[in-house]
C-alpha positions in Angstrom: 122.4 111.8 86.2 120.0 109.0 86.8 116.6 109.2 85.6 113.3 108.7 87.4 110.3 107.3 85.4 106.4 107.6 86.7 103.4 106.0 85.2 100.1 107.2 86.2 96.9 105.1 85.5 98.5 104.4 82.1 95.7 102.6 80.0 95.8 101.2 76.4 92.9 100.0 74.3 92.9 98.7 70.7 89.3 99.5 69.8 87.0 97.9 72.3 89.9 95.6 73.6 91.8 96.8 76.7 95.4 95.5 77.0 96.4 97.7 79.8 93.5 98.7 82.1 95.4 101.2 84.4 99.1 100.9 85.6 100.7 102.8 88.4 104.3 102.4 88.7 107.4 104.5 89.7 111.0 103.4 88.7 113.6 105.1 91.1 116.5 106.6 89.4 119.3 104.3 88.5 116.9 101.1 89.0 117.0 98.1 87.2 113.3 97.0 86.5 112.1 93.7 85.0 108.7 93.5 83.7 108.1 89.9 83.6 104.8 87.8 83.0 103.3 85.2 80.7 103.0 85.4 77.0 100.3 88.2 76.1 100.1 89.6 79.4 101.0 93.2 78.1 104.8 93.6 79.2 106.1 94.5 75.7 103.0 96.9 75.1 104.0 98.6 78.4 107.5 99.0 77.1 106.4 100.4 74.0 104.2 102.9 75.4 107.2 104.2 77.8 109.1 104.4 74.4 106.1 106.2 72.5 106.0 103.6 69.8 102.3 103.1 71.2 100.2 106.0 71.8 98.3 105.8 75.2 94.8 105.6 75.5 94.7 107.7 78.8 97.0 108.2 81.7 100.3 109.9 81.7 104.0 109.0 81.5 106.5 111.2 83.3 110.2 111.0 83.2 112.2 113.3 85.7 108.8 114.9 86.3 108.3 116.1 83.1 104.9 114.8 81.2 106.3 112.8 77.9 102.8 111.0 77.4 102.5 113.0 73.7 106.2 113.4 73.4 107.7 111.7 70.1 110.1 108.8 70.6 113.1 110.4 69.4 112.8 113.2 71.8 112.0 111.4 74.9 115.8 110.4 75.8 115.0 106.7 75.5 117.2 104.0 73.9 115.3 100.7 73.1 117.3 97.2 72.5 115.0 94.7 70.7 114.6 90.9 70.5 116.0 91.2 67.2 119.6 92.6 66.7 118.3 95.1 63.9 122.0 95.7 62.6 122.5 96.8 59.1 124.3 94.0 57.3 126.2 96.4 54.9 127.9 98.2 57.8 130.7 97.5 60.1 130.1 97.5 63.6 131.5 100.9 64.3 129.1 102.1 61.6 126.1 100.3 63.3 126.9 101.8 66.4 127.7 105.2 65.3 124.8 105.7 62.8 122.2 107.3 65.0 124.7 109.6 66.1 125.6 110.5 62.2 122.0 111.0 61.6 121.4 113.5 64.5 124.8 115.7 63.1 127.2 114.6 66.0 130.5 115.6 65.2 133.0 113.0 64.2 135.6 113.3 67.3 132.5 113.0 69.5 131.2 109.9 67.6 134.5 108.2 67.7 134.8 108.8 71.6 131.4 107.5 72.1 131.8 104.5 70.1 135.4 103.7 71.5 133.8 104.0 75.3 130.8 101.4 74.1 133.4 99.2 72.7 135.6 99.3 75.7 132.5 98.6 77.6 131.3 95.9 75.9 134.8 94.2 74.8 133.9 95.0 71.1 137.1 96.6 70.3 138.7 94.1 67.8 135.4 93.6 66.2 134.9 97.3 65.2 135.7 96.9 61.5 133.9 93.7 61.3 130.4 93.4 59.5 127.5 91.6 61.5 127.6 88.3 59.4 131.1 87.8 60.8 129.8 87.9 64.5 128.2 85.2 66.7 124.7 85.8 68.2 126.1 87.2 71.5 128.4 89.8 69.8 125.5 90.9 67.5 123.4 91.7 70.9 126.3 93.2 72.3 126.7 95.6 69.1 122.8 96.4 69.3 123.7 97.2 73.0 126.7 99.4 72.2 124.1 101.2 69.6 122.2 102.3 72.6 124.9 103.1 74.9 126.5 105.7 72.6 123.5 107.6 72.5 123.8 108.3 76.6 119.9 108.0 76.9 118.1 108.8 80.1 116.4 105.4 80.2 117.6 101.8 78.5 114.5 99.7 77.5 115.1 96.0 76.8 112.4 93.8 75.0 113.2 90.2 75.2 116.8 90.7 74.1 118.2 87.4 74.8 115.4 85.3 73.5 117.1 84.1 70.1 120.4 83.1 71.9 120.8 79.7 73.2 120.9 78.4 76.7 124.5 79.0 77.6 125.1 82.4 75.6 121.7 83.8 77.7 123.7 83.1 80.9 126.6 84.9 79.6 124.8 87.7 78.5 122.8 87.9 81.5 126.2 88.5 83.5 127.3 90.9 81.0 124.0 93.0 81.3 124.4 93.0 85.1 128.0 94.3 85.0 126.9 96.7 82.1 124.2 98.3 84.6 127.0 98.6 87.4 129.5 100.0 85.1 127.2 102.5 83.6 126.6 103.6 87.2 123.4 105.3 87.6 121.6 104.1 84.2 118.0 103.6 84.6 117.1 100.2 82.8 113.8 98.3 82.2 114.1 95.0 81.0 111.0 92.8 79.6 111.2 89.0 79.5 109.0 86.1 80.0 111.8 84.4 81.7 111.6 84.7 85.6 115.1 83.4 86.1 116.4 86.5 84.1 114.3 88.8 86.1 115.1 87.3 89.4 118.7 87.2 88.7 119.0 90.7 87.1 116.3 93.0 88.5 116.3 95.3 91.6 112.7 95.1 91.5 110.3 93.1 89.5 106.8 94.2 88.0 104.8 90.8 87.8 102.0 91.4 85.1 99.1 89.3 84.4 96.5 90.6 81.7 97.9 94.2 81.5 97.8 94.5 85.4 100.5 94.5 87.7 100.0 91.8 90.3 103.1 92.4 92.4 106.0 95.0 92.2 108.9 94.3 94.5 112.2 93.1 95.0 113.0 89.4 93.9 112.9 88.0 97.2 109.8 89.9 98.3 108.1 88.1 95.2 109.6 84.8 96.0 109.4 84.6 100.0 106.0 87.1 100.4 104.1 86.4 97.1 101.1 88.6 97.4 98.6 85.9 95.6 98.5 82.3 94.1 99.6 83.6 90.8 102.9 85.3 91.9 103.7 82.3 94.2 103.5 79.7 91.2 105.0 82.0 88.6 108.1 83.2 90.6 110.2 80.1 91.2 111.3 77.2 89.0 110.2 74.6 89.5 106.9 75.9 90.1 105.4 75.9 93.4 103.3 72.8 94.6 99.6 73.5 95.4 97.3 71.4 97.6 94.1 71.7 99.3 93.6 72.0 103.0 90.8 72.7 105.6 91.5 75.3 108.2 91.0 73.8 111.7 92.0 76.7 113.5 92.5 80.3 112.5 95.0 82.6 114.9 97.2 85.4 114.3 100.3 83.7 115.3 99.5 79.9 114.3 97.2 78.3 112.3 96.1 74.6 112.2 95.3 72.7 108.9 93.7 69.5 107.9 95.2 67.9 104.6 93.3 65.7 102.3 95.2 62.8 103.6 93.7 63.5 107.2 97.1 64.7 108.7 97.1 68.0 110.4 100.0 70.3 110.3 100.9 73.8 112.2 101.8 76.6 110.4 103.4 80.1 111.5 100.6 81.9 109.1 98.0 84.7 110.2 94.6 83.7 109.2 92.8 86.0 111.5 89.5 87.0 109.8 89.2 83.6 108.4 86.5 80.9 109.3 87.1 77.2 110.8 86.2 75.2 108.0 87.3 77.2 105.2 89.0 75.5 102.3 92.4 76.9 101.6 95.5 76.2 99.4 98.7 75.4 100.5 102.1 76.3 98.4 105.4 74.4 99.1 108.2 75.0 97.0 110.1 72.0 95.6 113.3 73.2 97.2 112.0 73.4 100.4 111.3 69.6 100.7 114.1 67.2 101.9 114.8 63.7 102.7 116.1 65.0 106.0 114.0 64.5 108.8 112.1 67.5 109.8 108.8 69.1 111.5 106.3 67.6 108.9 106.5 64.6 106.8 104.8 63.8 103.4 104.6 60.7 101.2 105.4 60.8 97.8 104.9 58.4 95.1 107.1 58.6 92.5 106.4 58.6 88.7 109.4 60.0 87.3 112.9 61.0 88.7 115.5 63.1 86.9 118.9 62.8 88.4 121.4 65.4 87.3 124.1 64.7 89.8 124.5 67.4 92.0 120.7 67.8 92.4 117.6 65.7 91.5 114.0 66.2 90.6 111.2 63.8 91.6 107.9 63.8 90.2 104.7 62.1 91.5 101.6 62.1 93.8 101.3 63.8 97.2 98.7 65.1 99.2 96.0 64.3 96.4 98.1 66.2 94.0 99.3 64.1 90.9 102.0 66.8 89.7 104.0 67.2 92.8 107.6 68.1 92.3 110.6 67.6 94.6 113.8 69.3 94.2 116.7 67.7 96.2 120.5 68.0 96.7 122.7 65.2 95.5 121.6 62.0 93.8 118.5 60.3 94.3 117.4 57.6 92.0 114.0 56.3 92.3 112.0 54.4 89.6 108.4 54.7 88.6 106.1 53.4 91.5 108.3 53.8 94.5 107.2 55.6 97.4 109.2 57.5 99.8 108.9 59.4 102.9 110.2 63.4 102.6 110.0 66.3 104.8 109.3 70.0 105.1 109.4 72.6 107.7 106.3 74.7 109.0 107.6 77.9 108.2 108.3 77.2 104.4 104.4 76.9 103.9 102.7 79.5 102.1 98.8 79.7 102.4 96.2 81.3 100.3 92.2 81.9 100.6 89.6 80.9 98.1 90.4 84.0 95.9 94.1 83.0 95.8 95.0 85.8 98.2 98.0 85.1 100.3 97.9 84.9 104.4 100.8 86.9 105.9 103.7 84.3 106.7 104.9 85.0 110.2 108.7 83.2 110.2 109.4 83.7 106.3 113.1 84.5 105.7 113.3 88.2 104.7 
């Protein structure tokens, strides 16, 4: 049976320093949730609070409606996978995976069945008699995950488990973790990462944190297409969103007219009702929404550096008064520094933020 997690006004302070001001969050049974954000945002602390490895200063943690805020970690029904594999080097894979069960007095038959099930899921059957030093980094991490699976926990907690792996292995392990979530059926998983690509590709919903606060909690596509503020818009997406200044010429609930730094005007299907003509706003435009193919709006890019990867190209330069403008296009585009080119974008791809960084509602954005 899958498990629901509820955080109510959860707070954590170390002396006079508040790390988690107040978090309210509900994780539905069987969900794969990612906590993501920049270094120092509090995501690992929040995970450790759920695990019971840190004591909450205030607030409540509930699992299936039961208050576990003061319950010992071993009694919460949670299994945690850390960034480091934390395997016993003198034990075999099988011994590492069954160690927790053995300490809890589980019978040999039940231990063997649990280990075999986890080994089948993680394709570790041929490695059970090997020791950690005989395994690759990816295999060791699978053993660490297997050690969590055999406990049949209510909730799986992952604390940046792929950070020690090289790029190719990270991609492979991302796929394996996604498959694992499906194979385990109704398993509830919470995954901490600083890598927004991991969060976007694996999670059902993402909690994006900044300074201990949840800036937005929603599906990957909600955060991508409908960010609540400029911080979310700039964090989600790779390369990051371009931002440039504009002045509001006409505020409307259906269409807004913006004047850019170069004097040009663009119309955008964005609801700016409530704003005032003459307000200074920030326009957001993702690199992948810009193309050499003619469209509603044009921009002139003075290329500084180009990166041609064959199937796609990245152009870096100056546009609309911004020096660090990035464009991602399909195919090969070779440009040398100093060249200028005209690129295009659709009005519906624009994002718009007020002086406080809060997003205006997009009316024609993809769902």
